[in-house]
C-alpha positions in Angstrom: 27.0 -98.8 -171.0 23.8 -98.9 -173.0 23.1 -102.4 -174.5 22.3 -100.8 -177.9 25.9 -99.6 -178.1 27.1 -103.2 -178.1 25.2 -103.9 -181.3 26.5 -100.8 -183.1 30.2 -100.6 -182.0 32.9 -103.0 -182.9 35.3 -102.8 -180.0 37.8 -105.2 -181.5 38.1 -102.8 -184.5 38.5 -99.8 -182.2 41.5 -101.5 -180.5 42.7 -103.1 -183.8 42.9 -106.6 -182.4 41.4 -109.9 -183.7 38.4 -111.4 -182.0 40.4 -114.2 -180.6 43.0 -111.9 -179.0 44.2 -112.9 -175.6 43.6 -110.7 -172.5 47.4 -109.9 -172.4 47.4 -108.8 -176.0 44.4 -106.6 -175.5 46.0 -105.0 -172.5 49.3 -104.4 -174.4 47.5 -102.8 -177.3 45.3 -100.6 -175.0 48.3 -99.3 -173.1 50.0 -98.4 -176.4 47.0 -96.6 -177.8 46.2 -94.9 -174.5 49.7 -93.3 -174.5 49.4 -92.3 -178.1 46.0 -90.6 -177.8 46.1 -89.3 -174.3 44.8 -85.7 -174.3 47.8 -84.4 -172.4 50.1 -85.5 -175.2 47.9 -84.1 -178.0 46.9 -80.7 -176.6 48.9 -78.9 -179.3 47.0 -80.5 -182.2 44.5 -78.6 -184.3 41.2 -78.3 -182.6 42.8 -78.4 -179.1 43.3 -82.2 -179.3 39.5 -82.8 -179.4 39.9 -85.6 -182.0 42.5 -87.3 -179.9 40.3 -87.0 -176.8 37.4 -88.6 -178.7 39.6 -91.4 -179.8 41.0 -91.8 -176.3 37.4 -92.2 -174.9 36.6 -94.8 -177.6 39.7 -96.8 -176.7 38.8 -96.6 -173.0 35.2 -97.7 -173.7 36.3 -100.6 -175.8 38.9 -101.7 -173.3 36.4 -101.4 -170.4 34.3 -104.2 -172.0 37.0 -106.4 -173.5 39.3 -106.4 -170.5 36.5 -108.0 -168.3 36.1 -111.7 -169.3 32.4 -111.8 -168.3 31.5 -108.6 -170.1 33.5 -109.7 -173.1 31.6 -113.0 -173.2 28.3 -111.1 -173.1 29.4 -108.7 -175.8 30.5 -111.4 -178.1 27.1 -113.1 -177.7 25.3 -109.9 -178.5 27.5 -109.2 -181.5 26.9 -112.7 -182.8 23.2 -112.2 -182.6 23.4 -108.8 -184.3 25.2 -110.4 -187.2 22.3 -112.8 -187.4 19.9 -110.0 -188.4 18.3 -109.0 -185.0 17.4 -105.3 -184.7 15.9 -103.4 -181.8 14.3 -100.0 -181.3 15.3 -97.6 -178.6 12.2 -98.6 -176.6 9.7 -96.4 -174.9 6.1 -95.4 -175.7 5.2 -96.3 -179.3 8.7 -97.6 -180.0 8.2 -101.3 -179.3 10.4 -103.3 -177.0 13.9 -101.8 -176.7 17.2 -103.7 -176.2 17.3 -102.9 -172.5 13.7 -104.0 -172.1 14.4 -107.4 -173.6 17.9 -108.1 -172.4 18.0 -106.2 -169.1 17.0 -109.4 -167.3 19.9 -111.2 -168.9 22.6 -108.6 -168.2 21.7 -107.3 -164.8 18.1 -105.9 -164.5 15.4 -104.7 -166.9 15.0 -100.9 -166.9 11.6 -101.2 -168.4 10.3 -103.5 -165.7 9.9 -106.5 -168.1 10.3 -109.9 -166.4 10.5 -113.2 -168.2 9.0 -116.5 -167.3 9.5 -120.0 -168.7 6.6 -121.6 -170.6 5.6 -123.7 -167.6 4.1 -126.3 -170.0 1.5 -123.9 -171.4 0.6 -124.9 -174.9 1.6 -122.4 -177.5 4.7 -121.3 -175.6 3.0 -118.5 -173.7 3.6 -117.6 -170.0 0.9 -118.8 -167.6 -0.2 -115.2 -167.0 -0.7 -114.5 -170.7 2.5 -112.5 -171.2 5.4 -113.4 -173.5 7.8 -116.0 -172.2 11.6 -115.9 -172.6 11.3 -118.7 -175.2 8.8 -116.6 -177.2 11.0 -113.5 -177.2 14.2 -115.3 -178.1 12.5 -117.5 -180.6 11.2 -114.5 -182.5 14.8 -113.1 -182.6 16.3 -116.1 -184.2 17.6 -117.8 -181.1 15.5 -120.9 -181.5 13.2 -120.4 -178.6 11.0 -123.3 -177.5 11.3 -125.0 -180.8 14.9 -125.7 -180.2 17.9 -124.9 -182.4 16.1 -125.6 -185.6 13.2 -123.3 -184.9 15.0 -120.0 -185.1 18.3 -120.9 -186.7 20.8 -120.3 -183.9 19.5 -122.2 -181.0 19.5 -121.1 -177.3 22.5 -122.4 -175.5 22.7 -123.1 -171.8 25.0 -120.9 -169.7 28.7 -121.8 -169.8 30.2 -123.5 -166.7 32.2 -121.4 -164.3 35.6 -120.4 -165.6 38.7 -121.9 -163.9 41.1 -119.5 -162.3 44.3 -118.5 -164.2 47.6 -120.4 -163.7 50.1 -118.1 -162.1 53.9 -118.3 -162.3 56.6 -117.5 -159.8 60.3 -118.0 -159.2 62.2 -119.0 -156.1 65.8 -119.8 -155.1 66.4 -122.7 -152.6 69.4 -123.6 -150.6 70.9 -127.0 -151.3 69.5 -128.3 -148.0 66.0 -127.0 -148.8 66.1 -128.8 -152.2 67.2 -132.0 -150.5 64.7 -131.9 -147.6 61.8 -130.0 -149.3 60.7 -126.6 -148.1 57.6 -124.5 -147.1 57.8 -121.3 -149.1 56.0 -118.0 -148.7 55.5 -116.4 -152.1 54.0 -113.0 -153.1 51.7 -113.3 -156.2 49.8 -110.9 -158.3 46.3 -112.4 -158.6 44.2 -111.0 -161.5 41.1 -111.0 -159.2 42.4 -110.5 -155.7 45.5 -108.3 -156.4 48.7 -109.0 -154.6 48.5 -111.8 -152.1 50.6 -114.2 -150.1 50.7 -117.9 -150.8 52.3 -120.7 -148.7 53.4 -123.6 -150.8 55.5 -126.7 -150.1 58.2 -127.7 -152.6 58.9 -131.4 -152.5 62.2 -133.0 -151.6 64.6 -133.7 -154.5 63.7 -130.7 -156.7 66.3 -129.9 -159.3 67.8 -126.7 -160.4 65.7 -125.3 -163.3 62.8 -127.6 -162.6 59.2 -126.3 -162.8 56.9 -127.4 -159.9 53.2 -127.3 -160.5 51.2 -126.7 -157.2 47.5 -127.6 -157.8 44.9 -125.1 -156.7 47.5 -122.4 -155.6 47.0 -120.1 -158.6 44.5 -117.5 -159.5 41.1 -117.5 -157.9 38.1 -118.2 -160.2 34.6 -116.8 -160.4 31.8 -118.2 -158.2 31.7 -122.0 -158.4 34.9 -122.4 -160.4 38.1 -124.1 -159.5 41.3 -122.1 -158.7 44.2 -122.3 -161.1 47.6 -123.7 -160.5 50.8 -122.1 -159.4 53.9 -123.0 -161.5 57.1 -122.3 -159.6 60.5 -122.2 -161.4 63.1 -123.4 -158.9 66.7 -122.4 -158.8 69.0 -124.3 -156.4 72.2 -122.9 -154.9 75.3 -125.0 -155.7 76.9 -127.0 -152.9 80.7 -127.1 -152.6 80.7 -130.9 -152.3 77.4 -132.5 -153.3 75.4 -132.4 -156.5 71.8 -133.5 -157.0 70.9 -136.1 -159.7 67.2 -136.7 -159.3 66.8 -138.6 -156.0 70.5 -139.6 -156.0 73.3 -137.4 -154.6 76.7 -137.3 -156.2 80.0 -136.6 -154.4 83.7 -136.8 -155.6 86.1 -138.2 -153.0 89.9 -138.2 -153.4 91.9 -141.4 -152.6 95.7 -141.8 -152.5 97.6 -143.9 -155.0 98.3 -146.7 -152.4 94.6 -146.8 -151.4 93.6 -147.2 -155.1 96.3 -149.9 -155.7 96.1 -151.8 -152.5 92.5 -151.2 -151.5 91.3 -149.4 -148.3 88.4 -148.4 -146.0 87.7 -144.7 -146.3 85.3 -142.3 -144.8 82.7 -140.6 -147.1 80.5 -137.6 -146.1 76.7 -137.9 -146.6 74.2 -135.2 -147.4 72.8 -135.2 -143.9 76.2 -134.2 -142.4 77.2 -137.6 -141.2 79.9 -139.9 -142.6 79.9 -143.6 -143.6 82.7 -146.0 -144.3 83.1 -147.5 -147.7 85.5 -150.1 -149.1 87.8 -149.2 -152.0 88.5 -152.4 -153.9 92.1 -153.3 -154.7 93.2 -151.9 -158.1 90.5 -149.2 -158.3 91.0 -146.8 -161.2 90.4 -143.1 -161.0 86.8 -142.2 -161.9 85.2 -145.4 -160.6 81.8 -144.8 -159.0 80.8 -146.6 -155.8 77.2 -146.7 -154.7 75.8 -146.4 -151.1 72.2 -147.6 -151.2 69.6 -145.5 -149.5 71.9 -142.6 -148.7 70.3 -140.2 -151.2 67.1 -138.2 -151.0 63.8 -139.7 -149.7 61.0 -138.8 -152.1 57.4 -140.1 -152.5 58.4 -142.5 -155.2 61.8 -143.8 -153.9 64.8 -143.2 -151.8 67.9 -142.3 -153.8 71.5 -143.5 -153.4 74.8 -141.8 -152.7 77.1 -142.0 -155.8 80.7 -141.7 -154.8 83.2 -141.0 -157.6 86.8 -141.9 -156.6 89.6 -139.6 -157.8 93.2 -140.6 -157.4 95.0 -137.7 -155.8 98.5 -137.0 -157.3 100.9 -135.1 -154.9 102.5 -132.0 -156.3 105.9 -132.8 -154.8 107.5 -136.0 -153.6 110.8 -136.0 -151.7 113.0 -138.3 -149.6 111.8 -141.8 -148.8 108.5 -141.4 -150.7 110.3 -140.5 -153.9 112.7 -143.4 -153.5 109.8 -145.7 -152.9 108.1 -144.5 -156.1 111.2 -144.8 -158.1 111.6 -148.4 -156.9 108.0 -149.1 -157.8 108.6 -147.6 -161.3 111.6 -149.9 -161.8 109.8 -152.9 -160.5 106.9 -152.4 -163.0 109.0 -151.2 -166.0 107.9 -154.2 -168.1 104.2 -153.2 -167.8 103.0 -150.6 -170.4 99.5 -149.3 -169.5 99.2 -147.8 -173.0 100.1 -150.9 -174.9 96.5 -152.0 -175.5 95.4 -148.5 -176.5 98.1 -148.2 -179.1 97.3 -151.7 -180.5 93.7 -150.8 -180.9 94.7 -147.7 -182.8 97.0 -149.7 -185.1 94.3 -152.3 -185.7 91.7 -149.6 -186.6 94.2 -147.9 -188.9 94.8 -151.2 -190.8 91.1 -151.8 -191.3 90.6 -148.3 -192.6 93.5 -148.7 -195.1 92.2 -152.0 -196.3 88.8 -150.4 -196.9 90.3 -147.6 -199.0 92.4 -150.0 -201.1 89.4 -152.1 -201.9 87.4 -149.0 -202.9 90.1 -148.0 -205.4 89.8 -151.2 -207.4 
């Protein structure tokens, strides 16, 4: 594309997007307009679809520049300078210095053979060989030149540092054991620069369902000299029929019999690594009490979790014979104990306080 076109054409207006539009927004708008003005879909229009074809070419030209971050940056700089009042001729014999002559060295080669030098300390800002220096040319166009930002109004800025690569996103589903132990994953990613590629990434132990894991430097590749972006992985963990993750801790619900809860017992409890441990159930343990086995959870970089055991008193569906007789005898022997007496007393006390409050408010 000729550099003069960048002064004359507003590609943002062509696409109908603001100047701060994101790359994704530009791509979406371009696809919509390209479908709308494609010559194949407008061949029946008056004039054989020529107007649509011209519009289609304009859209493609604008998108070709704005979709490339480097070209877009150069285009924005040129347009900013154009708004500052700089004008250029087409160049050639008798026409003065053209746009390509002056800026070819900046944007990939000078068609007119012009080469720029620094001042080299020569008084007056000229090049040692007597030709115009880069500062001379830019200073005369309002870019500040050798006199600094105040000399020409806008100032000449140093090149921007290399752009960091884009952050990429991915999803993966882990088995419960992979979430507990950590896993080495092989993911297929769509890199804006390199296209589809394979990335090996390790997910740490103890990852939770729904957690997002950021893997540094595993994202999109940058331009020369820049750092790669990150890879953000959304993790889904398959449910386990027995265990449940709670950070670095592991939870499990274990049934106990009524006699074990009342009299106390030693029971076997499964652990996440497939083994079992023995735990003591204290005498008079209520259903829902949680016992803790230290260090039997997940080992992470920060700590080693625990195994949290919730005890649940198992109630048999049917009781016959001697077992029924024993339970009936137990019922009769404990008939003077009402486990709900304290609960009902608290309700009555709370109701009395509420009633007193209402009576005081009436007066």
